[in-house]
C-alpha positions in Angstrom: -20.5 -7.9 -6.0 -21.3 -8.6 -9.7 -21.6 -6.0 -12.4 -25.3 -5.4 -13.3 -24.7 -6.0 -17.0 -23.7 -9.6 -16.2 -27.0 -10.3 -14.4 -25.9 -9.6 -10.9 -26.0 -6.8 -8.4 -23.7 -4.9 -6.1 -23.0 -6.3 -2.7 -23.6 -3.9 0.2 -20.1 -4.2 1.7 -20.9 -1.3 4.1 -23.4 -3.6 5.8 -20.7 -6.2 6.5 -18.5 -3.5 8.1 -21.2 -2.0 10.3 -22.0 -3.1 13.8 -25.0 -5.3 14.6 -27.2 -3.7 17.3 -27.3 -5.8 20.6 -24.7 -8.3 19.5 -22.0 -7.3 21.9 -24.5 -7.4 24.8 -25.6 -10.9 24.0 -22.0 -12.2 23.7 -21.2 -10.5 27.0 -24.0 -12.5 28.7 -22.7 -15.8 27.1 -19.2 -15.0 28.2 -20.4 -14.4 31.8 -22.1 -17.8 31.9 -19.0 -19.5 30.3 -16.8 -18.0 33.1 -19.1 -19.5 35.6 -18.4 -23.0 34.2 -14.7 -22.5 34.6 -14.8 -22.7 38.4 -17.8 -25.2 38.4 -21.3 -25.0 39.8 -20.9 -27.2 42.9 -20.0 -24.3 45.2 -20.3 -21.2 43.0 -18.7 -18.0 44.2 -20.4 -14.6 43.9 -18.8 -13.8 40.6 -20.2 -17.1 39.2 -23.6 -16.4 40.6 -23.6 -13.0 38.9 -22.7 -14.7 35.6 -25.6 -17.0 35.9 -28.0 -14.2 36.7 -26.7 -12.2 33.7 -27.5 -15.2 31.4 -31.0 -15.4 32.8 -31.6 -11.6 32.5 -30.5 -11.8 28.8 -33.4 -14.1 28.0 -36.0 -12.1 30.0 -39.0 -11.4 27.8 -38.6 -14.7 26.0 -40.5 -18.0 26.6 -37.3 -19.2 28.4 -37.4 -16.3 31.0 -39.1 -18.0 34.0 -37.4 -21.4 33.6 -33.9 -19.8 33.0 -34.4 -17.5 36.1 -35.3 -20.5 38.2 -32.4 -22.6 37.0 -29.9 -19.7 37.5 -31.1 -19.2 41.0 -30.7 -22.9 41.9 -27.3 -23.1 40.2 -26.2 -20.0 42.1 -27.0 -21.8 45.3 -25.1 -24.9 44.2 -28.4 -26.9 44.0 -28.9 -27.2 40.2 -30.5 -30.4 39.0 -29.8 -31.9 35.5 -33.0 -30.3 34.2 -31.8 -27.0 35.5 -28.5 -27.4 33.7 -30.4 -28.3 30.5 -32.4 -25.1 30.9 -29.2 -23.0 31.2 -27.7 -24.7 28.2 -30.9 -23.9 26.3 -30.7 -20.2 27.3 -27.1 -20.0 26.2 -28.0 -21.7 22.8 -30.9 -19.3 22.3 -28.7 -16.3 22.8 -26.1 -17.6 20.3 -29.0 -18.5 18.0 -30.1 -14.9 18.1 -26.6 -13.8 17.1 -26.7 -16.3 14.2 -30.0 -14.9 13.1 -28.8 -11.3 13.2 -25.7 -12.1 11.3 -27.6 -14.1 8.6 -30.1 -11.3 8.3 -27.2 -8.8 7.7 -25.7 -11.2 5.1 -29.0 -11.6 3.3 -29.4 -7.8 3.2 -25.8 -7.4 1.9 -26.0 -10.0 -0.8 -29.7 -9.3 -1.8 -30.5 -13.0 -1.7 -33.8 -14.5 -0.4 -33.8 -17.2 2.3 -36.4 -19.8 3.4 -37.5 -18.7 6.8 -38.6 -21.8 8.6 -37.6 -25.5 8.8 -40.1 -28.2 9.7 -39.7 -29.9 13.1 -37.7 -33.1 13.2 -39.7 -36.4 13.4 -40.0 -38.2 16.7 -36.7 -39.4 18.2 -36.6 -43.1 18.9 -33.3 -43.1 20.8 -32.9 -45.0 24.0 -33.7 -42.7 27.0 -31.3 -44.5 29.3 -28.2 -43.7 27.2 -29.3 -40.1 26.8 -29.7 -39.9 30.6 -26.2 -41.4 31.1 -24.7 -38.7 28.8 -26.6 -36.0 30.6 -25.4 -37.2 34.0 -21.8 -37.0 32.9 -22.2 -33.5 31.4 -23.8 -32.4 34.6 -20.8 -33.7 36.5 -18.6 -31.7 34.3 -20.6 -28.5 34.9 -20.4 -29.0 38.7 -16.6 -29.7 38.8 -15.9 -27.0 36.2 -13.0 -26.8 33.7 -10.5 -26.1 36.5 -11.7 -29.1 38.4 -11.5 -31.8 35.7 -9.3 -34.9 36.2 -9.0 -38.2 34.4 -11.5 -39.9 36.7 -14.2 -37.4 35.9 -13.5 -37.3 32.1 -13.4 -41.1 31.7 -16.8 -41.4 33.2 -18.4 -41.0 29.7 -16.6 -43.9 28.1 -19.3 -46.6 28.8 -22.0 -44.4 27.4 -20.0 -43.6 24.3 -19.2 -47.3 23.7 -22.9 -48.2 24.0 -24.0 -45.3 21.6 -21.5 -45.7 18.8 -23.1 -48.9 17.2 -26.5 -47.1 17.0 -26.6 -44.7 13.9 -29.3 -42.7 15.7 -27.0 -42.0 18.6 -23.7 -41.6 16.6 -23.9 -37.9 16.3 -24.0 -37.4 20.1 -21.5 -40.2 20.7 -19.0 -38.6 18.4 -19.4 -35.3 20.0 -19.0 -36.7 23.5 -16.0 -38.8 22.5 -14.2 -35.9 20.9 -15.0 -33.6 23.8 -13.8 -36.2 26.4 -10.6 -36.7 24.4 -9.9 -32.9 24.4 -10.6 -32.7 28.1 -8.4 -35.7 28.9 -5.5 -34.1 27.0 -6.0 -31.0 29.3 -6.1 -32.8 32.6 -5.7 -31.8 35.3 -7.6 -28.7 34.7 -6.1 -26.9 37.7 -2.7 -26.8 35.9 -4.0 -25.2 32.6 -2.4 -22.0 31.6 -5.4 -21.0 29.5 -8.9 -22.5 29.4 -10.7 -22.4 26.0 -13.8 -21.0 27.7 -16.0 -20.3 24.7 -15.1 -23.5 22.9 -15.8 -25.8 25.8 -19.0 -23.9 26.6 -20.1 -24.5 23.0 -19.3 -28.2 23.2 -20.9 -28.7 26.6 -24.2 -26.8 25.8 -24.6 -28.5 22.4 -24.0 -32.0 23.9 -26.4 -31.2 26.8 -29.2 -30.2 24.4 -28.6 -33.3 22.2 -29.4 -35.5 25.3 -33.0 -34.1 25.3 -35.3 -36.6 23.6 -36.5 -35.3 20.2 -33.8 -32.6 19.9 -31.8 -34.5 17.3 -34.2 -36.5 15.3 -33.4 -37.2 11.6 -33.9 -34.1 9.5 -37.0 -33.8 7.3 -36.1 -34.7 3.7 -37.4 -34.2 0.3 -36.0 -35.0 -3.1 -34.1 -33.0 -5.7 -34.2 -33.5 -9.4 -32.4 -31.1 -11.7 -28.9 -29.7 -12.4 -26.2 -29.2 -9.7 -23.7 -26.5 -10.4 -20.7 -26.7 -8.1 -19.1 -23.5 -6.7 -16.3 -24.8 -4.6 -15.1 -27.2 -1.9 -14.5 -26.5 1.8 -12.0 -29.0 3.3 -12.1 -29.5 7.0 -9.3 -31.7 8.3 -8.4 -33.1 11.8 -5.8 -35.6 12.8 -8.1 -38.6 12.5 -10.9 -37.4 10.2 -11.5 -35.3 7.1 -14.6 -33.8 5.5 -15.1 -32.3 2.1 -18.2 -30.1 1.7 -19.2 -29.0 -1.8 -21.1 -25.7 -2.0 -23.3 -25.6 -5.1 -26.3 -24.0 -6.8 -29.1 -26.4 -7.6 -31.4 -25.7 -10.6 -34.7 -27.7 -10.2 -35.9 -29.5 -13.3 -39.4 -28.0 -12.7 -38.1 -24.5 -13.4 -38.5 -23.1 -9.9 -35.9 -20.7 -8.5 -32.4 -22.0 -8.0 -31.3 -22.6 -4.4 -28.1 -23.1 -2.5 -27.2 -26.6 -1.4 -24.3 -28.5 0.1 -23.1 -32.0 -0.2 -20.5 -33.5 2.2 -18.5 -36.6 2.6 -16.6 -37.5 5.8 -14.1 -40.3 6.4 -11.7 -41.4 9.1 -8.0 -41.1 8.2 -4.5 -42.0 9.5 -2.7 -39.0 10.8 0.1 -39.7 8.3 -2.2 -39.0 5.3 -2.2 -35.3 4.7 -2.3 -32.8 1.8 -3.5 -34.1 -1.6 -3.5 -37.6 -0.2 -6.8 -36.8 1.5 -8.7 -37.1 -1.8 -7.7 -40.8 -2.1 -9.8 -41.4 1.0 -12.7 -39.2 -0.1 -13.1 -40.0 -3.8 -14.5 -43.5 -3.5 -17.5 -42.1 -1.5 -18.6 -39.3 -3.8 -18.6 -38.9 -7.6 -19.3 -35.2 -7.2 -15.7 -34.6 -6.3 -14.6 -35.7 -9.8 -17.2 -33.3 -11.3 -15.8 -30.4 -9.3 -12.3 -31.2 -10.5 -13.4 -31.5 -14.1 -15.5 -28.3 -14.0 -18.8 -30.2 -14.8 -22.4 -30.0 -13.6 -24.1 -33.1 -12.1 -27.6 -34.2 -13.2 -29.6 -35.4 -10.1 -32.6 -37.6 -10.0 -34.6 -37.9 -6.8 -31.5 -37.1 -4.7 -32.5 -36.8 -1.0 -32.2 -33.3 0.4 -32.9 -31.9 3.8 -34.9 -28.7 4.5 -31.6 -27.1 5.5 -30.2 -27.6 2.0 -27.9 -30.6 2.7 -27.9 -33.3 -0.1 -27.8 -36.8 1.3 -25.5 -37.9 -1.5 -26.0 -41.1 -3.4 -23.9 -41.8 -6.5 -26.8 -43.9 -7.9 -28.9 -40.8 -8.2 -26.3 -38.6 -10.0 -24.5 -38.6 -13.3 -22.0 -36.2 -14.8 -23.5 -33.4 -16.8 -22.2 -30.8 -19.2 -19.2 -28.5 -18.5 -20.1 -25.8 -16.0 -17.6 -23.1 -15.1 -17.9 -22.2 -11.4 -17.2 -18.5 -12.0 -19.9 -18.3 -14.6 -22.3 -19.9 -12.1 -21.1 -17.4 -9.5 -21.6 -14.4 -11.8 -24.9 -15.3 -13.3 -26.8 -17.9 -11.1 -25.6 -17.3 -7.6 -27.2 -13.9 -7.1 -30.6 -15.3 -7.9 -30.4 -18.4 -5.7 -32.4 -18.8 -2.5 -30.6 -19.9 0.7 -32.0 -22.6 3.0 -33.1 -22.0 6.6 -30.9 -23.3 9.4 -32.1 -26.0 11.8 -32.9 -24.6 15.2 -30.2 -26.5 17.0 -27.6 -25.5 14.4 -28.1 -21.7 14.9 -24.7 -20.6 16.0 -22.3 -17.9 14.7 -19.8 -20.6 13.6 -22.3 -22.0 11.2 -22.5 -18.8 9.2 -20.9 -19.6 5.7 -22.6 -17.8 2.9 -21.3 -18.4 -0.7 -20.4 -15.1 -2.4 -18.7 -13.9 -5.5 -16.3 -10.9 -5.3 -14.5 -8.9 -8.0 -13.2 -5.5 -8.5 -11.6 -5.5 -5.1 -8.1 -4.4 -4.1 -5.7 -6.6 -2.1 -3.6 -5.5 0.7 -1.0 -7.7 2.5 0.6 -6.7 5.8 2.8 -9.4 7.4 0.7 -12.6 7.3 -2.6 -10.7 7.1 -4.5 -10.4 3.8 -7.5 -8.1 3.2 -9.8 -7.3 0.3 -11.1 -3.7 0.0 -14.6 -4.0 -1.5 -16.4 -0.8 -2.3 -14.2 1.1 0.1 -14.7 -1.4 3.0 -12.1 -3.8 4.3 -12.9 -7.5 4.4 -10.5 -9.9 6.2 -9.3 -12.9 4.1 -9.0 -16.2 6.1 -6.1 -17.8 4.2 -5.6 -20.2 7.1 -8.7 -22.1 5.9 -7.1 -22.6 2.4 -6.4 -26.4 2.4 -3.0 -27.9 1.5 -5.0 -30.5 -0.4 -5.4 -28.3 -3.5 -3.6 -25.9 -5.8 -5.0 -22.7 -4.2 -2.4 -20.9 -2.2 -2.4 -17.6 -0.2 -0.1 -16.2 -2.9 -2.7 -16.9 -5.6 -5.4 -15.3 -3.5 -3.2 -12.2 -3.0 -2.7 -11.9 -6.8 -6.4 -12.5 -7.6 -8.9 -10.3 -9.3 -12.0 -12.3 -8.6 -12.9 -14.7 -5.8 -15.6 -17.3 -5.0 -15.7 -17.6 -1.2 -17.7 -18.2 2.0 -18.5 -15.2 4.1 -17.9 -16.1 7.7 -18.0 -14.3 11.0 -15.2 -14.6 13.5 -13.6 -12.5 16.2 -16.4 -9.9 15.9 -16.1 -9.2 12.1 -17.1 -10.7 8.8 -14.4 -12.2 6.6 -14.1 -14.3 3.5 -12.7 -17.9 3.1 -11.6 -18.3 -0.5 -12.8 -21.4 -2.4 -11.5 -20.3 -5.8 -9.9 -17.3 -7.5 -9.3 -15.9 -10.9 -5.7 -14.7 -11.3 -3.0 -14.2 -14.0 -0.3 -16.8 -14.5 2.4 -16.1 -17.2 0.1 -13.4 -18.7 -2.8 -15.8 -18.9 -6.0 -15.6 -16.9 -6.6 -18.8 -15.0 -9.0 -20.1 -12.3 -7.5 -21.9 -9.3 -9.8 -23.9 -7.1 -9.2 -25.3 -3.5 -10.8 -28.5 -4.8 -8.9 -28.5 -8.0 -7.3 -31.9 -7.2 -10.4 -33.5 -5.8 -10.9 -35.9 -8.8 -7.2 -36.3 -9.6 -4.6 -34.1 -11.2 -1.8 -33.9 -13.7 -0.3 -30.9 -11.8 3.3 -31.8 -10.8 2.9 -30.8 -7.2 -0.4 -32.7 -6.9 1.0 -35.8 -8.5 4.0 -35.8 -6.1 1.7 -35.4 -3.1 -0.7 -38.1 -4.3 2.3 -40.5 -4.8 3.6 -39.8 -1.3 0.1 -40.5 0.2 -0.3 -43.7 -1.9 3.0 -44.9 -0.4 1.9 -44.0 3.1 -1.4 -45.8 2.7 0.2 -48.9 1.2 2.6 -49.1 4.2 -0.3 -48.7 6.7 -2.3 -51.4 4.9 0.6 -53.8 4.9 1.2 -53.2 8.6 -2.5 -53.7 9.4 -2.6 -56.9 7.4 0.5 -58.2 9.3 -1.2 -57.4 12.6 -4.4 -59.2 11.6 -2.4 -62.3 10.4 -0.8 -62.5 13.9 
């Protein structure tokens, strides 16, 4: 991964290409349960009953064994209670959690980095039990009617609970999930006419929401404080039609001289669907000074910044100030290999959560049609250029011409791949670094300036229209 004379070590790319024992069998059991949800559990057929049994058998030998077997038996008979459905959701989540752990273990072995093994339990959950029960009831109704049986009447049943939850910060996480899930289901009604059901996705959303209705499952994460130097690596932009999030991956060097560790800092905001591309930064910048530091290539000095046991900084501009210049590629070459990764909260253990910062160089690039791959130490690694945001100067073409890359190792469709956050390449015979978050704090780049101006005009029009409506 990094030449040894630069302080790093070689990444075991062969471990990323190899199979993970037992992984296929676990995913097969999850798929069997998810197929049972397609037709619903009100009057399950023999194939659905077999899928429920397969899920229960997959957790045999674990503390969930007896409860999952009982719940699967009742569900197969069409007599599952809400508690039984919670038990099945827990079994499904435990299986995917085991996949997450196996993948993370493989990543740790490949990168040679250490990881904190345990997270403290969340504090007591003070959320109103009646609202949790209302959400659980709706999710149980969904499981009974199945994805093929959904209609607008069933889907809209969650609206009163969501409206009651949203004003309460302690319930907003679940409320947002339920609201988005219901909107997605409503757009697919009636389920009987769907050409294709997103089986795994809806199974994920259903089981996660079901577990979040259990009192104590989603208490506020335990936090400590961080004082020291923050060295940004790159920005992951996640955009939807009505919301956008920028998540900064960084290495934190504690002031007390203890080992550096990997952390994240994120900012999320709602957005109009007309604001896209570089215009997103106009919405995000006012909420996080770290974005300017990323754009300028600077470190940030933190003083008592709240941080969770999972490595998430609860960002506060009052507790941070710009530091000295800090090149992300120098950080990746020298500091990243020595950093300790944080543990993952139990409820967040899922393959989609795997996102390990890595530095790659010395690879060869191969492009076939729209597919890009890096060959690292003789092993092929898929490059996910679809995740490269339009809100920055990084492009698939720049990735294809690169000689070094800071990225996130992810797992998708049965294989590891890399999401580029920044690359080193040659432009007009000069070596340059191009970052996905290069325009986060503003830019003089011509393309970035044009995109910012277009977004400014769009936001101004929206504000004028909103003001006109309010005056009326």
